[in-house]
C-alpha positions as CSV (number, residue, x, y, z in Angstrom):
1,M,2.7,-38.4,74.8
2,A,0.2,-39.4,72.2
3,F,-1.2,-35.9,72.1
4,G,2.3,-34.5,71.7
5,S,3.0,-36.8,68.8
6,V,-0.3,-35.7,67.1
7,D,0.5,-32.0,67.6
8,A,4.0,-32.5,66.2
9,T,2.6,-34.4,63.2
10,T,0.0,-31.7,62.6
11,M,2.5,-29.0,62.8
12,A,4.8,-30.8,60.4
13,N,1.9,-31.3,57.9
14,T,0.9,-27.7,58.2
15,T,4.5,-26.5,57.6
16,S,4.8,-28.8,54.6
17,M,1.6,-27.5,53.1
18,A,2.6,-23.9,53.7
19,T,6.0,-24.6,52.0
20,T,4.2,-26.2,49.0
21,V,1.8,-23.3,48.7
22,A,4.6,-20.8,48.9
23,T,6.6,-22.7,46.3
24,L,3.6,-22.8,43.9
25,T,3.0,-19.1,44.5
26,Q,6.6,-18.3,43.8
27,E,6.6,-20.4,40.6
28,E,3.5,-18.7,39.3
29,T,5.0,-15.3,40.1
30,T,8.1,-16.2,38.3
31,E,6.2,-17.4,35.3
32,V,4.2,-14.2,35.2
33,A,7.4,-12.1,35.6
34,T,9.2,-14.1,32.9
35,E,6.3,-14.0,30.4
36,E,7.4,-11.6,27.7
37,P,5.0,-9.4,25.7
38,L,4.2,-10.5,22.2
39,G,6.2,-9.0,19.3
40,F,4.7,-6.9,16.6
41,H,4.3,-9.7,14.1
42,Q,2.9,-12.1,16.7
43,E,0.4,-9.5,18.0
44,L,-0.6,-8.7,14.4
45,K,-1.1,-12.4,13.7
46,K,-3.1,-12.8,16.8
47,R,-5.4,-9.9,16.0
48,F,-5.8,-11.1,12.4
49,I,-7.0,-14.5,13.6
50,E,-9.3,-13.0,16.2
51,G,-10.9,-10.8,13.5
52,G,-11.9,-13.9,11.5
53,P,-10.4,-15.3,8.3
54,G,-13.5,-14.3,6.2
55,F,-13.4,-10.5,6.0
56,M,-9.9,-10.2,7.2
57,G,-8.7,-12.4,4.4
58,I,-10.5,-10.4,1.8
59,V,-9.1,-7.1,3.2
60,L,-5.6,-8.6,3.2
61,L,-6.1,-9.6,-0.4
62,C,-7.0,-6.0,-1.2
63,L,-3.7,-4.9,0.5
64,I,-1.6,-7.5,-1.5
65,L,-3.1,-6.6,-4.9
66,G,-3.0,-2.9,-4.2
67,L,0.6,-3.0,-3.2
68,A,1.5,-5.2,-6.2
69,I,0.0,-2.7,-8.6
70,A,1.4,0.3,-6.8
71,I,4.9,-1.1,-6.8
72,E,4.7,-2.0,-10.5
73,R,3.5,1.5,-11.3
74,I,6.3,3.1,-9.2
75,I,8.9,1.1,-11.0
76,F,7.5,1.9,-14.4
77,L,7.2,5.7,-13.6
78,N,10.7,5.9,-12.3
79,L,12.0,4.2,-15.5
80,S,9.9,6.6,-17.5
81,T,11.5,9.7,-15.9
82,T,13.8,11.5,-18.3
83,N,16.2,14.4,-18.0
84,T,14.3,16.6,-20.4
85,K,16.9,19.4,-20.4
86,K,19.7,17.1,-21.4
87,L,17.5,15.4,-24.0
88,A,16.5,18.7,-25.6
89,Q,20.1,19.8,-25.7
90,D,21.2,16.5,-27.3
91,V,18.4,16.8,-29.9
92,E,19.3,20.4,-30.7
93,D,23.0,19.4,-31.2
94,A,22.0,16.5,-33.4
95,L,19.7,18.7,-35.5
96,N,22.5,21.2,-36.0
97,S,25.1,18.6,-36.8
98,G,23.3,15.7,-38.6
99,G,19.8,16.9,-39.3
100,V,16.5,15.3,-38.4
101,E,17.7,11.7,-38.8
102,A,20.4,12.2,-36.3
103,A,18.0,13.8,-33.9
104,K,15.6,10.8,-34.3
105,E,18.5,8.4,-33.5
106,V,19.0,10.3,-30.3
107,C,15.4,9.8,-29.4
108,R,15.5,6.1,-30.3
109,N,18.4,5.6,-27.8
110,T,16.6,7.4,-25.0
111,K,13.9,5.7,-22.9
112,G,10.7,7.4,-21.6
113,P,7.6,9.1,-22.9
114,V,9.3,12.4,-23.6
115,A,11.8,10.8,-26.0
116,S,8.9,9.0,-27.7
117,I,7.0,12.3,-28.2
118,Y,10.2,13.9,-29.6
119,Y,10.5,11.0,-32.1
120,Q,6.9,11.2,-33.2
121,G,7.3,15.0,-33.8
122,L,10.6,14.7,-35.6
123,D,9.2,11.9,-37.8
124,R,6.6,14.3,-39.3
125,T,8.8,17.3,-39.9
126,D,8.4,16.9,-43.6
127,E,4.7,17.4,-43.3
128,G,5.0,20.8,-41.7
129,L,4.8,22.3,-38.2
130,D,1.1,21.8,-38.0
131,A,1.4,18.1,-38.5
132,V,4.2,18.0,-35.9
133,E,2.1,19.8,-33.4
134,K,-0.9,17.4,-34.0
135,A,1.3,14.4,-33.7
136,V,2.9,15.6,-30.5
137,I,-0.5,16.3,-28.9
138,A,-2.0,12.9,-30.0
139,Y,1.0,10.9,-28.9
140,G,1.1,12.8,-25.7
141,G,-2.4,11.6,-24.9
142,V,-1.3,8.0,-25.6
143,Q,1.7,8.3,-23.3
144,M,-0.4,9.8,-20.6
145,G,-2.8,6.8,-20.8
146,Q,0.1,4.4,-20.4
147,L,1.3,6.3,-17.3
148,E,-2.1,6.1,-15.7
149,K,-2.6,2.4,-16.5
150,N,-4.0,0.3,-13.6
151,V,-3.9,3.3,-11.2
152,S,-7.7,3.2,-10.9
153,W,-7.4,-0.3,-9.4
154,V,-5.3,1.2,-6.5
155,S,-8.1,3.7,-5.8
156,L,-10.6,0.9,-6.0
157,F,-8.8,-1.0,-3.3
158,I,-8.5,2.1,-1.2
159,A,-12.3,2.5,-1.2
160,L,-13.0,-1.2,-0.9
161,A,-10.8,-2.1,2.1
162,P,-12.6,0.1,4.7
163,M,-16.0,-0.7,3.2
164,L,-15.3,-4.4,3.8
165,G,-14.1,-3.6,7.3
166,F,-17.4,-1.7,8.0
167,L,-19.3,-4.6,6.6
168,G,-17.5,-7.0,8.9
169,T,-18.3,-4.7,11.8
170,V,-22.0,-4.7,11.0
171,I,-22.1,-8.4,10.7
172,G,-20.3,-8.8,13.9
173,M,-22.7,-6.6,15.7
174,I,-25.7,-8.6,14.3
175,I,-24.1,-11.8,15.6
176,A,-23.6,-10.1,19.0
177,F,-27.3,-9.1,19.2
178,D,-28.3,-12.5,18.1
179,K,-26.5,-14.0,21.1
180,I,-28.2,-11.5,23.4
181,E,-31.6,-12.5,22.0
182,A,-30.8,-16.2,22.3
183,A,-29.6,-15.8,25.9
184,G,-32.4,-13.5,26.9
185,D,-29.9,-11.6,29.1
186,M,-27.6,-8.6,28.5
187,Q,-24.3,-9.9,29.8
188,P,-21.1,-8.1,28.7
189,S,-19.2,-11.3,28.3
190,L,-21.8,-12.5,25.9
191,V,-21.3,-9.7,23.4
192,A,-17.7,-8.6,24.1
193,G,-16.3,-11.2,21.7
194,G,-18.5,-10.3,18.8
195,I,-18.0,-6.5,19.2
196,K,-14.2,-7.1,19.4
197,V,-14.2,-9.0,16.2
198,A,-16.4,-6.4,14.6
199,L,-14.0,-3.6,15.5
200,L,-10.9,-5.5,14.4
201,T,-12.2,-5.8,10.9
202,T,-12.8,-2.0,10.8
203,V,-9.3,-1.2,12.1
204,F,-7.7,-3.5,9.6
205,G,-9.7,-2.1,6.7
206,L,-8.7,1.5,7.7
207,V,-5.0,0.6,8.1
208,V,-5.0,-1.0,4.6
209,A,-6.7,2.0,3.1
210,M,-4.2,4.4,4.7
211,I,-1.2,2.4,3.4
212,L,-2.5,2.2,-0.1
213,Q,-3.4,5.9,0.0
214,V,0.2,6.9,0.6
215,F,1.3,4.9,-2.5
216,Y,-1.5,6.3,-4.5
217,N,-0.6,9.9,-3.8
218,Y,3.0,9.3,-4.7
219,I,2.0,7.7,-8.0
220,I,-0.3,10.6,-8.8
221,A,2.4,13.1,-8.0
222,K,4.9,11.2,-10.1
223,I,2.5,11.1,-13.1
224,D,1.8,14.9,-12.8
225,S,5.5,15.5,-12.8
226,I,6.1,13.4,-15.9
227,V,3.1,15.0,-17.7
228,N,4.5,18.5,-16.9
229,D,7.8,17.4,-18.4
230,M,6.0,16.1,-21.5
231,E,4.2,19.5,-22.0
232,D,7.4,21.5,-21.5
233,A,9.2,19.1,-23.9
234,S,6.5,19.6,-26.5
235,I,6.9,23.3,-26.5
236,T,10.7,23.0,-26.6
237,L,10.5,20.7,-29.6
238,M,8.4,23.1,-31.5
239,D,10.8,25.9,-30.8
240,L,13.7,23.7,-31.9
241,L,12.0,22.9,-35.2
242,I,11.1,26.5,-35.8
243,R,14.7,27.5,-35.3
244,H,15.9,24.6,-37.5
245,K,13.6,25.6,-40.4
246,R,15.1,29.0,-40.5
């Protein structure tokens, strides 16, 4: 009877332990199944922290400053865009109806570099067409300088971001080899962390450069478009004044 009691107790304990193990296994499986993947922002934050606040922070600063300058330039260039055909027609109508002063008033009420060039040319009509042409060319150069203001900073950040990323990569590799030298053994787990950090800085630097490059190309294309309008408007203004002199 005693042996029977011991066997029964042992079987009961074994069954209880099996039930506990099965329950724990089921809970772990449920936790793994219910664990959701990280969102984009969380993943980006995780990778940023893994890359180290030093170089990653500097590269992020390049992105913030580059975007701030690019957005300011885009807003300025969009505000500087003028319907040159409509402006030329309004100036011609004003010249025919009210003379040079009326045409200058039209230019005063119109924003943009093209209207400013028109005004500078009309302001020197009394000095002759040669003076008008020189004024238009000189003031066109001034307006072009204003359009290109601070654009060089965006190109600087485009070049600087990947260079900082590569610098972080080189430093990360040096740290990884220092760990190998200190341990005296080539273990993958010993250098994997350093290499991972090194590659993350490079990736982040390249991503920043690509983002800023898109904005930079748009800004350059916008400046070229406005400059072409300014050149066409200068020729149109000279033709208008020649016809008005007659």
